[in-house]
N, C-alpha and C positions, 0 to 999 in steps of 0.2 A: 096225858100230854098229847096236844096237837102233832102232827108229823111234820118234822122240820129237816130241810134239806139245806146245806151249806155247800155252796158253790164258790171255787175259787179258779183264778185265772188272770190274764194280763187285762184286767178291767178297770174303767176309770181313767186310762191314760190318754183317751182320743182317739184310739184306735179303732177306727171304723169297721173295719172287717171283722175283727175279733168281736165287736159288739153287735153286728149283724147276725154273727153265729150264735152268740150268748142269747138273744131275743128268740132265737128259732128253739132253741133248747128250753127257756123258761116256757115259750108258748105249749110245746110238746108235755111238759110236764103238769103244766097248769090243765090241760085237757084231760090226762090221766088221774091227777092228784089235785082234783079242785079246792080241797080244803087245806093242802099242804102249805106251811109257811117257809119261804124261801128267803134264805140270808146269802148276799153275795159279798165276797170280800173284794175290796175296791181300794185302788189310790185316792179315789174321788166318791168318797161314799153318796154325797149329794146329787152327783151327776149321775150314778147308777141307778138310785131310787127314782130319780126324774125320768132318765129313758126307760127302764124297765118295771118301774111300779112293784118294785119288790124292797124287802128292806136291806140295806147295805152297812158295813161297817169296816174301818178301815183296816187294810191288809197289813200295816205296819205295826198295829197295836197288838201286841203278843197276849195281853191280859184278855182283850176282846175276842180274840180269835178262839183261845182257849174257853172261854165261857161259852162261845157259840157251839164249839164242836162238842162240849160236856154235855149241852143239853138237846143235841142234834140228834136225828133218826138215821142219817145217813150223809155222806160226803162226797160230791162231785169235782174232780178236777174238769174243769169246763172246756170247750172248743177253743184251739190255738196250736201254735208251733211251741209249745212249752218245755217237750221233754229234749232239749238239745243244749250245749255247750258253748256254742258259736258265738251268741251274745255275751254269756260269760258262765263260768261253772258256779259262781254265787247264785245264778238266776235258777239254775238247774237245781241247785242244792235247796233254795226255797222252796219249790214245788215238790220234789222228792220228799222233803222235810213235813210238808203238809199233809202228805199222804201217810207218811208213817205216824205223824201226831195223831190223826183221825183214826188209825188202825189200834194205836195205843189206847183210845176210847173206846175200843171194840166196834167202830162204825164200819157198816159195810161200805166200800168204797168204789167209784166208778170212774174212769177215765174216759170221757166222752169227746168224740171230735178232735182227738190226737194226731198229731202229725210227730213223728220219732225221729230225731236225729236233724243235723249231723251230730254224732258225739265222737269227740275227738280223742278222748282218753279211755283207757281199760276201767278206771275209777269210774268214769261217769256211767259207762255201760253197764257196771254192777249196780250202781246205784238204780238207774232205771229198770233193770232186769229185776231187782227186788220189789220195787214198787208195782211192776205189772203183775208180777207171780203172785202178790198178796190181794191184789184187786179182784172183786167179784165179776167185772167185766171191763174189757178194753175196746172202744170203739174207736177204730183208726180211720182217716181220711184219704188215705193212699195205697196202694199196693207194696211199696216197699216198707211202709211202716207195719203192714199185715204180716209179712215174711219176718221181719225181725222180733215182732212180738211173738209169733207163732214159734219160731227157733228158740226162743226163750221162757217157752211155756207158760205163756200168758194165757188167758181165756179170752179168746180176742176175735172181733166182728169185724168184717171190712165194709167200710161205708164211704161216704163223700164228705166233702167240706159242707158243713150244715149251714152256710149262709147260701147255699144255691138254694134252699127253701125259704129265702127271705120273698116277702110279698113285694110287688112292683108299685111305687106309688103312682097316684093319677096326675097323669102329663098338664091335666089343666089347672093344677094347684101353682099359685104363685108364692104362697107362703110357706116357710118353712114346716116340713112335716114331722118335726119332732115332739111333738106333744106339748110343745109351749106355746106355739101358735104365734109366735113372733118373728118378725125378719123375713127378708125374702131370701128364695134361694138365687143367691148373687153369682154372676160369672159362668153361668152355663151356657152351652153354646145357643146360638140363636139363628139368625139367617144365613144361609151359604153353607160352604163345607166347614168341617170343624175336625181337628184331630184332637182327640183327648190325650192328655201326658200323666203317667203317674211314675215317680220316681222317689227313691229313697237313697240314704247313704250307701256309698258301695261301689261306685264307679270308679273305674281306674283314669288317671289323668287323660291318656289316650281316648280312652273311651268318652270322656266328658266333653273333650275338644270335638272330635268326630261327631258326637250326637249336637253340638251347638252348631256346627257347620249344616248338617243334615237339616235342623230345624229351621235355620236361617232360610234354606233353599225352599222347605215346605210351606213357610209362613206366607210364601207369595200365591199359594193356592188354598191354603186350609188357615181358619182361624185356630190359633192354638189354645187350648184349654186346659189347665192344670187341675188336675184331681187329687187333692190331698186327703190320702189315707190315715196319715198320723201327721197333722200340720207341724207340730214342733219339732219333727225330724225331716220330714219331706220338702219343707218351706227352704230349709237349708240347703239341700240338693238343689231345688230350683234357683235359688239365689246365686250359686256357682256358674250356672249357664249365663246368668248376666243377659238374657233375653227378654223383651216384652212379651208377658204371657198373662192372659186371663186367669184369674184364680177362683175357683169356686170357694165359697165361704158355706162349709159344710157344719151343722151342729149336730147331726146324726146320721146313721148309715142312710135312712130314707133321702137325705138331701144329694147323697152323693149318686144314690139308684137315679132319682129324678134326673141329676145332671147327665149321667150316663146314657140315659136314654135320649139326649139330645146333642149327642156328639155322633159322627159318622164312622170313625177309626180310633182304636185305642192302641197306643205304645204303652206297655205297663211294665212296670218292675216289680210293683207289690204284687202278690198273689191274688189278694181280694180284687185289685183292678182287674184281673182276668176272669176271676168268678162273675164279678158284676157285669162284666162285659159279656159274658155268656149267658147270663140271666137276660140281659136286655137286648141279646142279638145283634151285638155290635162286634164286627170282625176286629180282630187285634193280632197284634205281634209282640213279642217279649223280649226284655231285657232281663235275663238270669243271673241271679245272685245267689242262689240256694237251689238243689235239686227239686224242691218242692215245684218250682216253676216249671222246669221241664217236664216234671210229672203230669201236671195238670195240663199241659199242651199235649202231650201223648195221650192222655185221658179223653181229651175232647176227640179226637182222630179214634180211639178205641169204641168209642160210642156211636160211631157214625158221622160226627163233625168233620169240619175241615181239618186238613194238616196243615198247621199254622207255623209260621217260622219264630224263631228265638235267637239270641245270639249272647254269650257269655259277657256279663257286665264288667267282668275283670280282665277281659282280653281284648284285644284289638278290634275295633268296631270298623266295618266296611260301610262307609256312610252313603256310599253310591248304591249298594246293596240294599241298605235299610230304606233309603228314600225310593228306590224304584218299589221296593216291596210296600209301601205305603201307598203308592199310587195304583198298585196292583190290586191292593185290598179295595181301594175305593172302587177300581172300575168293575170289580165282580161283587160288589156288596149285597146285590139283591140274592144272587146264587147262595152266599156265603150264610147271608142271615136266615135262608132257609135251612141250611145244614145245621146252622148253630141253634136253630129252635129245635130241630130233630134231637140234637145231643142235650140239650136241656131237658127235652122231656125224659131222656133216659137217665141222667145223673138225676133229677129231682125223683123219679120213681124209686131209684136204686138209694138216694139219701133216705124219702121216706121210710122204706121198707125197713134198713139198718136200725135208723133212731127210733122206729116203732118198736122194733125187737128190743131194743135196750131199754126203754121207757117200761116195757111190759114186764122185763125182769126187775126193775126197780120198783115198781107197784106191786109185784109179786113178794119181794123181800120184805118188803113194808107193810103187806097183810092187805092189799088193796086188789081185789078181784076184778 
C-alpha cells in the first residue's frame, strides 16, 4: 500500500496565512516523500485540491475522515493556531479529537507548525497535554508554546511560523498567481505612498474609533490598501470603519504576498500580515488581539531585526502615537528594510532547519531513508 499522510487543520476557509503555511509543509513532504499520497481535511475540498494539488476530503464528513485514517500511514495536525480555546472549546475538541482518533488507528501522529494557547480552562490544558504527550513529535512556532509543551512532557522542537518559507511571487505578474491563471490581483498599491492594513474582528469600540480617526489623517499622505487574510471575517471589521479604502482581491496566499510587496508600510492585526510583511521587507506596526502577535514582534527584534511597535486591540489606542509611528516608519524605511531582510534570513534558516528535522523523523518512521 502506498504511503498515505492525512493532514488536518484550519484549511478551506480562505485563511491565506494558514494556507501559506500548509503549502510549505506539503512542499517539504513531497521533497522527502515524493511518492506519498497526501490527503487534506478541508472545509472546501475543491478549493484545497486546487490550491495545493493534493487530495482533499470534507473535514465535516466523519465517515470519510475515518475511512481516510483507517488507510493512512501517518497523521499530521498541520500548521496554525489550533490548540487554543479562545475561538471556542468546540474547535479545540475537534482537533484534539482528530489526534485521538488517529492514535486509535495506531497511526504515528505529528503536530507541525503549532501555536499553543491561550488555554483558558484546566480541562482544555488536559486535552492538549494528552494529545502532545502521545504524539511522535510536536514542532511549535514560538518560544511560549515550546516551554508549555516541554513542561507537559511532549517531544517538542522549536521552530518558526512555516509561512516564513513561502516563496515571493514575481512582481512583474499582473495575473493572479493562484494556479488558476485567471483574474487580476486587484487593489494592490500603485504609485505614491501606500499603507497596507490588516484587520480582523476583535477591536474594542474605543480602539475602532481612534483607528478610524488615525486612518483618516493618514489618508492625506498614504493610499490605504486593505489586505484581507480571511475575507469573510476581515471585511466585516473594515466595514465598521466606514472609510474609503482600496481592497485587495486575493484568491490565494501568493496574491497577498504580491500585494504586500507593493505597499510601503503595514499596520497589521493578523499574525500572517506581520509574517508576510517580514518576508517582503515591509516595515510594520501591530495591533495585538492575541499573545502570538507580541511574540512575533519580539522575535523579529531577537534575531537582529528592528524593535517595532504594537498596541493591544482591546485597550485604548493613542491615535496620535499611532499616526506618528506610521510616519516615522516611512521616514526610516530604507534602514528598517535592511534590518528586516537580516531578520528574514535568520528566521528562514531556523524554520528550514527545524522543519527539515521534523520531516526527517516522519520519513524515518515511514521507512524512507
